[in-house]
Phi, psi and omega in degrees: 000131181286129178252126179290145180291145177293127182295148178285131183293155178298324180298318179292320179295318179297315180297318179299319179295318180297312182294321180296316179296317179296320180296315179297317179298315179294322179295318179296314180298315180296318180296314180298317179298316180296316181297316180297314180295322179296316178296324178296317180296316180296320177297322177294322178296316179299322178297319179293317180298317181294317182291329183284337181252015180298337180292343182270009184300322183289339180277315181231082185295338180265003186281339183237160181299148181278049178245162178306143181300134180290151178288128181302145180293117183295339181278347181289143181257005181290133176284130181235150177203131180282122181259136179272107183295338179293345179277356185241149179244352180226151179294322183297312181297319182296313180293330177298312181291325178300312181294324183287324187266329177274084187284127178293145174273185178297140182071014178240159177207158177211157178204148178247127180255135174241118181053042173085002181240144179291117186250314183233144175214152182297149179260001180279165181258010185283330182252209177229166187265127176241010183294334179260007181276090184294329180297313180294314184295316180296320179296317182293319179296318180295318182291318181290330178295328180277339188280352180057051176086001180266152177288148179234152180221140182191188180230136181222144178259120182236175176302339179275353181123195179272123185241134172259126190225163169225133181237127184237118176287143182233125176224155177224148177291131179092351180241116182286347182292149177243124180245155176223124176260125182244129175237129185227151177232136178283105181295325180301315179290321179293326181272000182302316178298322178294317178298318179296321178296319180294321177297315177299318177299319179298317178297316178297321179296319178298317178297320178296318178298319177297317178296317178298320178298316179295312179295319179297321178297318180293312182295317179299322177296319179293318181291326183267359181301322175299326177292322176297317177298322179298316179295316179297320179295317179298323178292329184277342184284131174232171182293337180270347181218099179249017186271352181290136179230159181269129177293137181249135177219146177085186182218045180250188183295321180295319179295321177297320178296321178297316178296321179296318179294319178298320177296320177297320178295324176299314179295320179295317179297318179297319179295318178295322179296320178298318179295318177297317180298319178298316179295320178298318180296314180298316180296319183290316187275335181271349181296317183294308180297326177296318179296319180297312181297317180297318180297316180293323178294323180290327182268353183293137175269107184295341181272350182259108182300325180295317179294322179295317180296317180297317180294321178297314180298319179296317181297318179295319179298318180293322178294321176298318179295321178293324178297314178297322179297314180297320179297318179294319179296318179297319179295316180295319180295322180293322180289313182286335184277358175111023177296132182288147180261147175274082189274129170200180183288132183247130174277110185295322179298315179295320178297320181294317179296319178298318178298318179298323178292323184286323185283347180296337182275353178283118187279165172092357183215160174261117184262128183239125176265101189273329186209145177231120182275138175261088184204171178224143177224166176258127180177187178261108185298325180294317179291320178297318178294323178298315179295319181295317178295328178295322176295320178296321178295318177298318180297321180293331181283324186262352179265135179304147182302136179088346180287146180284154174229122182261141177225165178169180179221142177225164182218150174231186182293336186249338185205164174247139182240124174251120190230156175226124183241117179249174181232045178267208182288346181081177180233121179301144179305325182292338183264352186290337183282347185241358182286347177272001176283162179291137175058030178244147177225157179301127181075002178073014182281146176235023179282338179272136181295159180130166183273345185083010181251356187302307182289332175296322177294318178302313182298319180295319179295318181292322177296326177294337179259016181060028180243201182202165176241119181254157179234134177224164178281143174270129178305128181091358179114141180119186182229146176241118177261132182233123173268117183255121183237124178299140180287311181252104182215146174293182181305128184304143179256140179290144182292153176288135180300147179288136180285158183298325179297323178295326180297319180297318179297318179296321181296318180294323181291323181290327182272000000 
């Protein structure tokens, strides 16, 4: 069975990127430093070679650049002496004195060739011997033969190492002999300090990389710890427990992401709670009509047409009630679950007149439109009208037949009030805090028709408009419901869904 490779963690990838960038940077710095130092050493060697043979200018005037003579390197230990070529009549004598007087310093060597053979070499112990280095001698002879009497300078690798040399041909009028003076410097020895510095730099760079790796591992772990908490939290969350949250600390991008995830979990928990609540409501409220219909069907005498008709009428009535119940539950769930509102400026006077036209068709009562407010609010006119009509429907159910019901709207500097005033039995103050719960009625009575969700829908709509629904006593008996809507309010916010624990408490209070 093929097993997928374990993915590389983000912490490891981040650390690898940091170390790789640091490694490339240190390598570039080290390489540039080495190249610069090497060129400086080679330039210094060339300066020493040129300065040490400056005495031969009169012999080979074209052998050196036609620039001012360079200042001899004060750190060089080579003995120098300007030789007057006019004092000599032979190449051999002149090169003998040159080799004897131009003493090589440490890491330097010189040799004088007469007719292609090594003839003179220094007798001091300060330098090294190149008289037997055939690779260097052959290279110098070949280069000077091509140079047509000009000095040549170059680098050659011999058994003695890498040598930087200058070769100057020497000729004199009246002497058929051909001489070549060779001066060489051991580049390996001259570059030894640079090489040692680079080795030291390499060791220090490795130590720095190790330190960067350790610090980077720690810092990456601290920065990614919220993501680790996020993963652990996501693993711990189940459909039965959505309450776990990620602790937030600091004020950086990771903390902002943590807060965003926590907010997402809040919304998810609220959505799940709404669904649970909806299922609980449906189960609770549909259990009774289903039981009633089932009981009547079991007891129905199929041979008795009257009994069949009665049972059929009862079943249809119960099914109609269940249909209305499901529609109300669906409406309440949509409002509480975050359904967006069609928010715009609402003319309260126009809304009040429209409301007055709609309630006139509700039978059994005299409807009086007592006041019309001249104001404007921001909200969803259809939802506001729905909540207001629900209050009117409740008033018609609880007010004795033929009794008047007054409605109207008023406004102040801070809010608009839409009210319905009935003359029924009223609502005791102790019961006013719970009549907006689902499936609850004042005094717990269920003799009045309806699903028990009307005032819960009203409350949800008002919370969506940043408002509230108040209850007061009507003078002479009855209740006055007032919808309070702020005049100056930002775009209405949808109410937070009720948590599942609150549903249980509401259910216990209703039962």
